[in-house]
N, C-alpha and C positions, 0 to 999 in steps of 0.2 A: 502493499502502500507505501508506503516512504517514494517506493521506487517512484510508482505513478503521480505524485502531489509534485516530487520534484521536476520531471515531464511537465507536470502541468503549465508550473512557476515558472518555470525557464522558457517555454512555449511561449508563454504569455511574457512573457520580458522582450523576447524575441520579437515578438509584434510588433510590444509598444515602441521598438525601438524602429521599428524598421515602419516613419509615415504614414510614404508613398502606400503599402501595400496595406497596413490599415483605410487608409482613407480608402483606397479600389475597393476596399471587406463591404465598406458599407453603404459608397455610391453608385455599385453597382450594379447593387439587386435595384434600389430604388431609379438608375437609368431605364432599367429593364422595364420596369412594372408601366412607367410611364413611355416607352415608348411602345408596349404590349397595347394602351389604353389606347395611342395615340392610332395606331393601326384599328383596331375596331370597330372607332368611333365613326375615319373614315371607309371601315366598309362596308356598314350597317346604315349610316349616309344618302349612301346614292339612292337605296332599297327603302327610304322612310318616303324622298322626297316622289320621284316614283309608279314605285308598287313591284315589285316581281311581277312580268310581265308574264305568260299564261298563254301559253294557244292551247285551244281546244276542238277537238272535229267532236260533233254529237252526231255518228250515226244513227242514232233512234230514234231523234227526236223528241223524244218521250219527256214524261220527271222527272223523272234522273238525274237525264245531263241539266235541264229549265235549273232545277233543284240544285245540284252540280256547282254552277254555275252566278248561281245567286248567292250560294256562303260564299265560297271564295270573296266575287266581289262585296257582300256588306261586312266582310272582317275589315275593307279598308288598306288591308297590304302587298294586295292583291290585283292585276289591270289579265281581265278577263275579254284576250278577243277567242270571236266564233267563225273569222273569215282571212285568211290569208292570201294578200297580193290580189283580192277584190272576191273570192269565192270560197265554199265549204271547201277545208281542206277535208286529206288523205291520210291515211297512218303513213304514208311514207311524206308527204310536203310535213306535212307537223315535226316529223324525225329529220327530214334537211332543211324547217327551219332555225330545230333545238342545235342542230349541231353548223350552223350559220352562224347564231350567234347573237337574233334576231327575238329571242327567245330563247326564259329561265330552266323552262322543261315545257311537257306540252302532253293533255290528258284527253285519251281517246275512246270515249264510250263508246262502243261495239251495240250491232243492231240486238235485242233482245227481241223473243220469238215466246208468243205464250202458245202451250202445248193445248 
C-alpha cells in the first residue's frame, strides 16, 4: 500500500511540474465538448428550418397512405411530397430521387387488395 501511495504522490508532483500537460488535461475535454455541441447544432439547424424531405409513392391511393402522409405533415418536422417531376413516383423513381440527394428517404405504400 505504501508503494501505491508513493507512486500516486510521485505522479501528482510530476503533473504539477508540467504546467502545459496540466493545462491540456483540463482544456482538451472542455474544447471537445464545445466542438461537439457546435457540430450537433449545425447538423440539426437545417432540418429544423425546412424539415426532413420525404418522397411518398402512394400506390394504394387509400386511407393508409393518406393517414401516413397527414401524420408526417402534422408532426412539423417533415415535408411530404407525393409528386416528383410533376407526376406520381414509382418505386424506381423514389429510389433514384433518394440516391440523387433530392430527398432524405422515401415511403412506398404498396397496393393492398382485400380478399
